[in-house]
C-alpha positions in Angstrom: 0.3 0.0 0.2 1.7 3.6 -0.7 2.3 6.1 1.6 2.2 9.2 2.0 3.4 12.1 4.3 5.8 10.4 5.8 7.7 13.3 6.1 6.7 16.3 6.5 8.8 17.5 3.8 7.2 14.7 0.9 3.6 16.5 0.8 4.2 20.7 -0.3 0.7 23.0 -1.1 1.0 26.7 -2.5 -2.4 28.0 -3.1 -3.5 30.2 -6.5 -4.7 32.8 -4.5 -7.2 34.7 -6.4 -6.0 38.5 -4.4 -4.4 41.0 -6.0 -2.5 43.7 -3.8 -2.8 46.7 -3.6 -1.2 49.9 -2.2 -3.9 50.7 0.4 -6.4 49.0 2.0 -8.0 48.6 5.6 -6.8 45.1 5.5 -2.9 43.7 5.3 -2.4 41.0 2.7 0.0 38.5 4.1 1.4 35.3 2.9 1.2 32.8 5.6 4.1 30.3 5.0 3.9 26.9 7.8 5.1 23.1 8.6 3.4 21.0 10.8 0.4 23.3 11.7 -2.6 23.5 10.2 -3.7 27.2 9.0 -6.2 27.8 12.1 -3.0 27.0 14.7 -0.9 28.8 13.1 -3.1 31.8 12.9 -3.9 31.0 16.4 0.0 31.2 17.7 0.1 34.2 14.9 -3.3 36.2 16.9 -1.4 35.7 20.3 2.5 37.0 19.4 1.0 40.4 17.8 -1.8 40.1 20.3 -5.5 40.0 18.9 -7.9 38.1 18.4 -8.0 35.2 16.3 -11.0 36.1 14.5 -9.9 38.7 13.1 -7.3 37.2 10.7 -9.4 35.7 7.2 -8.2 32.8 4.9 -9.4 30.8 1.6 -9.0 27.5 2.7 -7.4 25.1 6.4 -4.3 23.5 4.8 -3.2 20.2 6.1 -0.7 19.4 8.7 1.6 17.3 7.8 2.8 19.5 5.2 4.6 22.4 4.1 2.3 25.5 2.9 2.3 28.8 1.7 -1.3 30.7 1.4 -2.8 34.2 1.4 -4.6 35.6 4.4 -5.9 39.3 5.5 -5.7 40.6 8.6 -7.1 44.7 9.8 -4.7 47.5 11.1 -1.8 45.7 11.4 1.3 46.9 9.6 4.0 45.5 7.4 7.1 46.1 10.1 4.3 44.7 12.9 4.1 41.9 10.6 7.7 40.8 9.6 8.6 41.1 13.1 7.0 38.1 14.6 9.3 35.5 14.8 7.3 31.3 15.5 8.8 28.3 14.7 7.8 26.6 11.6 5.7 29.8 10.7 6.3 32.7 8.8 4.0 35.4 7.9 5.1 37.7 4.7 3.5 41.0 3.7 2.2 41.3 0.1 0.3 44.2 -0.1 -2.9 46.0 1.4 -6.6 45.7 0.2 -10.3 46.7 1.3 -11.5 43.4 2.1 -10.8 40.4 4.0 -9.9 37.0 2.2 -13.0 34.9 3.2 -13.0 31.2 2.6 -13.3 29.8 -1.2 -10.8 33.0 -1.9 -8.9 31.0 -4.2 -8.6 29.4 -8.0 -6.7 25.6 -6.5 -3.3 24.6 -5.3 -0.3 23.4 -6.6 0.8 19.9 -5.3 4.3 18.0 -5.1 3.8 15.0 -3.3 6.7 12.1 -2.8 4.7 9.1 -2.8 5.9 6.1 -0.9 6.1 2.4 -0.5 5.5 1.6 -3.9 6.7 -0.3 -6.9 5.4 1.0 -10.1 4.2 3.7 -11.6 1.2 4.8 -11.8 -0.7 5.9 -15.1 -1.4 9.7 -15.3 -4.9 9.3 -15.1 -6.1 12.7 -14.8 -10.0 12.1 -13.9 -10.7 11.3 -10.3 -14.2 11.4 -8.4 -14.7 14.5 -6.2 -15.0 12.8 -2.7 -14.4 15.1 -0.1 -10.7 14.6 2.1 -10.6 13.3 5.4 -9.2 15.6 6.3 -12.4 17.8 6.1 -14.4 15.7 9.0 -11.9 14.7 11.7 -12.3 12.9 14.7 -15.9 14.6 15.8 -16.9 18.0 13.3 -19.6 15.9 11.2 -21.7 14.9 14.7 -20.6 18.4 15.9 -22.1 19.7 11.9 -25.2 17.0 12.8 -25.7 18.4 16.1 -26.0 22.1 15.4 -28.7 21.7 12.0 -30.6 19.4 14.4 -30.5 22.2 16.5 -29.1 20.1 19.8 -27.1 23.0 20.8 -26.4 20.8 24.0 -24.9 17.7 22.4 -22.9 20.0 20.0 -21.1 21.3 23.1 -20.3 18.3 24.8 -19.1 16.5 21.4 -16.6 19.6 22.0 -16.4 19.3 25.5 -15.1 15.5 24.7 -12.5 16.4 22.3 -9.1 18.5 23.5 -7.6 21.6 22.0 -7.9 25.3 22.2 -11.6 25.2 21.7 -12.6 22.9 24.5 -10.8 25.1 26.9 -13.0 28.2 25.5 -16.2 26.3 25.7 -16.3 24.3 28.9 -14.8 27.9 30.4 -18.4 29.7 29.1 -20.2 26.5 29.8 -19.3 26.6 33.7 -20.6 29.7 34.1 -23.2 29.5 32.4 -23.6 26.0 32.1 -27.4 25.7 30.2 -26.5 28.9 27.4 -25.4 25.7 24.9 -25.5 28.6 22.1 -23.6 31.3 24.1 -20.8 28.0 24.8 -21.1 27.8 20.5 -21.2 31.5 20.0 -17.3 31.8 21.8 -15.4 30.0 18.6 -14.4 31.8 15.8 -17.5 31.7 13.4 -15.0 30.1 10.5 -14.6 27.3 13.1 -18.4 26.9 13.8 -18.6 26.5 9.8 -16.1 23.6 9.2 -18.8 22.0 12.0 -21.2 22.6 8.6 -18.6 22.0 5.9 -18.5 18.8 7.1 -21.5 17.5 7.9 -22.6 18.9 4.2 -19.5 17.0 2.7 -20.3 13.9 5.0 -23.4 13.7 3.1 -22.5 14.4 -0.2 -19.5 11.7 0.1 -22.4 8.9 1.3 -24.9 8.8 -1.9 -21.7 10.0 -5.1 -21.1 6.4 -3.5 -24.0 5.1 -3.9 -25.4 6.6 -7.2 -21.3 6.8 -8.8 -22.9 9.0 -11.3 -21.3 11.8 -13.7 -23.0 15.0 -13.3 -23.0 17.2 -10.2 -24.6 16.8 -7.0 -26.3 18.9 -4.1 -23.5 20.0 -1.3 -27.3 20.0 0.6 -28.8 23.7 2.7 -31.6 25.4 2.6 -31.2 26.2 -0.8 -31.5 22.6 -2.4 -34.5 21.6 -4.5 -33.8 17.7 -3.6 -34.7 16.4 -6.5 -32.3 12.7 -6.6 -34.1 9.7 -5.1 -30.6 8.1 -3.3 -30.1 11.7 -1.8 -33.8 12.5 -0.7 -34.1 8.8 0.7 -30.1 9.5 3.1 -31.5 12.8 4.1 -34.9 11.3 5.2 -32.2 8.2 7.8 -30.4 11.1 9.0 -33.7 13.2 9.9 -32.9 16.0 8.3 -34.5 18.7 5.8 -32.7 21.4 3.6 -34.0 24.0 5.3 -32.3 23.1 8.8 -29.7 24.3 7.6 -30.9 27.7 8.4 -29.8 27.9 11.8 -31.9 30.5 13.4 -29.2 31.0 17.3 -26.9 32.0 14.9 -27.4 32.9 12.1 -24.0 33.3 10.5 -24.0 29.9 10.3 -27.1 28.8 8.0 -26.2 27.4 4.5 -27.5 28.0 1.2 -25.7 24.9 -0.5 -24.2 24.1 -3.7 -23.7 22.1 -6.4 -20.3 20.1 -6.4 -19.1 18.4 -9.7 -18.6 14.5 -9.0 -15.9 14.1 -11.1 -12.4 16.6 -10.6 -9.8 16.4 -13.2 -6.3 16.7 -12.3 -4.0 19.6 -14.1 -1.1 20.3 -15.3 -0.2 16.4 -14.2 3.5 15.2 -14.0 4.8 11.8 -12.5 8.5 11.8 -11.7 11.0 8.7 -12.6 10.4 5.8 -9.6 13.8 6.5 -7.2 14.8 4.2 -4.2 12.6 4.8 -1.6 15.2 5.3 1.5 12.5 5.1 4.4 10.7 2.1 2.9 14.4 -0.8 2.1 13.2 -2.7 -0.8 10.4 -0.2 -2.2 10.3 3.1 -4.7 9.2 6.8 -4.2 7.3 9.1 -7.0 7.3 12.6 -6.7 3.9 13.7 -8.4 3.5 17.4 -8.9 -0.3 18.5 -10.4 -2.6 21.1 -9.4 -6.8 20.9 -8.2 -9.2 23.3 -8.7 -10.2 24.6 -4.8 -12.6 22.5 -2.7 -10.6 19.0 -4.7 -8.4 17.1 -2.5 -5.0 16.1 -3.0 -5.1 12.6 -1.1 -8.7 12.2 -2.7 -6.6 12.2 -6.0 -3.4 9.8 -5.7 -6.0 7.7 -3.5 -7.5 6.8 -6.8 -3.6 7.4 -8.5 -2.5 4.8 -6.9 -5.1 2.1 -5.9 
């Protein structure tokens, strides 16, 4: 079985941003280079160093932890000198320019990847098309059940699930919950909106994957939200099993979390695919390694493409 991410340096990601920095503007745009952190954790460290609320940062997508990644982020009211004075291990902030809009989730064209695939015996065929599943990193350990609980308005369950997970979020939620033991919506609101949206997106993505597994056809399939018209019988049956309706994605208690939904292509294509020569794998004796370079559109997952390329 092939292996990836055996070394952090084996997985390199460079975001293709839509942002065009200018000389003036309310927001500072900067390049975040990081290693062994996901985006949210890296920006929390940067926020501590800058003495600002991490909610102020904007970014287009949460990049892998076990990787070397580059992406464009935004922050208001932080100048170049202050930004570039920050010295953090495995995190670098490089000033790019200014602009009048914050960066939001989805503000990118795609990502370029350079991945070393290990523990293999032969090169794969150069297949560019693949089933566009959401990758496992979208789901985390408890993102899907938390997202489902929020959509079903079971905020108590969502909070209890968060409290079962060790991390910075758990501390904030626990502190609030200790002082306000029945205000579960208030406990959720202590977290950055971007993080809460990740829980909702995780549940939507999980539903999408499960339905595609059952249909397996080309075209598009809805990423379910309150605006979705369900005209697919497999999707309708699955939503019934889950006990939810599209309008459940209207979350009046935290309106900013309401999600209209979207359409997602079932088949995606890797562009600029280059598969290097086989080389000796210095980690797995008797096996080979392969450098694979490619570009994916936003929302598609390199781990999913690699899995379908090498299996």
